[in-house]
C-alpha positions as CSV (number, residue, x, y, z in Angstrom):
1,M,-39.2,7.5,-26.9
2,L,-36.8,5.0,-25.4
3,E,-34.0,7.5,-25.5
4,K,-36.2,10.0,-23.6
5,E,-36.8,7.5,-20.9
6,K,-33.1,6.7,-20.7
7,D,-32.3,10.4,-20.3
8,K,-34.9,10.7,-17.5
9,F,-33.5,7.7,-15.7
10,V,-29.9,9.1,-16.0
11,N,-31.0,12.4,-14.6
12,I,-32.6,10.7,-11.6
13,M,-29.6,8.5,-11.2
14,E,-27.2,11.5,-11.2
15,S,-29.3,13.3,-8.6
16,E,-29.4,10.2,-6.4
17,Q,-25.6,9.8,-6.8
18,Q,-25.0,13.3,-5.8
19,E,-27.0,12.8,-2.6
20,F,-25.1,9.6,-2.0
21,E,-21.7,11.3,-2.4
22,N,-22.8,13.8,0.2
23,K,-23.8,11.0,2.5
24,V,-20.4,9.3,1.9
25,E,-18.6,12.5,2.9
26,E,-20.7,12.6,6.2
27,I,-19.7,8.9,6.8
28,A,-16.0,9.8,6.2
29,Q,-16.2,12.5,8.8
30,K,-17.7,10.1,11.4
31,V,-14.9,7.5,10.6
32,A,-12.2,10.2,10.9
33,V,-13.3,11.1,14.4
34,F,-14.1,7.6,15.6
35,D,-10.6,7.0,17.0
36,Q,-11.3,9.8,19.5
37,N,-13.3,7.3,21.4
38,T,-10.8,6.4,24.1
39,D,-12.8,6.1,27.3
40,A,-12.7,2.4,28.3
41,D,-15.6,3.0,30.7
42,D,-17.8,3.9,27.7
43,F,-16.9,0.7,25.8
44,E,-20.6,-0.4,25.4
45,R,-21.5,2.8,23.6
46,I,-18.3,2.8,21.5
47,A,-19.0,-0.8,20.5
48,K,-22.6,0.0,19.5
49,D,-21.4,3.0,17.5
50,A,-18.8,0.9,15.8
51,R,-21.4,-1.7,14.8
52,E,-23.7,1.1,13.5
53,L,-20.9,2.7,11.6
54,H,-19.9,-0.6,10.0
55,K,-23.5,-1.3,8.9
56,T,-23.7,2.2,7.4
57,L,-20.4,1.5,5.5
58,V,-21.6,-1.9,4.2
59,D,-24.9,-0.3,3.1
60,A,-23.0,2.4,1.3
61,Q,-20.8,-0.1,-0.4
62,N,-23.9,-2.0,-1.6
63,L,-25.4,1.3,-2.9
64,A,-22.1,2.0,-4.7
65,K,-22.3,-1.3,-6.5
66,L,-25.9,-0.6,-7.5
67,Y,-24.9,2.8,-8.9
68,N,-22.0,1.3,-10.8
69,N,-24.3,-1.3,-12.3
70,R,-26.7,1.4,-13.4
71,E,-23.9,3.3,-14.9
72,A,-22.8,0.2,-16.9
73,L,-26.4,-0.3,-18.1
74,T,-26.6,3.2,-19.4
75,G,-23.2,3.3,-20.9
76,R,-21.8,5.8,-18.5
77,P,-18.3,5.6,-17.0
78,E,-18.1,3.9,-13.7
79,T,-17.7,6.2,-10.6
80,S,-15.0,5.2,-8.2
81,Y,-16.1,4.6,-4.7
82,D,-12.8,3.3,-3.5
83,N,-13.0,5.7,-0.5
84,I,-15.8,3.5,0.9
85,K,-13.7,0.4,0.6
86,A,-10.8,2.2,2.4
87,M,-13.1,3.2,5.3
88,I,-14.2,-0.4,5.9
């Protein structure tokens, strides 16, 4: 019975991680185009966007740690989320 619960947990975790990886791809696209913000007259919006993007990246990094901890608990290999670290 415990093995059945573990399998259920792993399936849910895998689904959540797939959604998370899609979100990380979206964040990467935002980071990639962020340097196109060059209008000094729009610095307040750019600064606000930078703060929001940084918060999103920190949140993603925290989720990556959570998923890695869950993988360790279930004996699964750790997924690399180095791309998140590189964006910060």
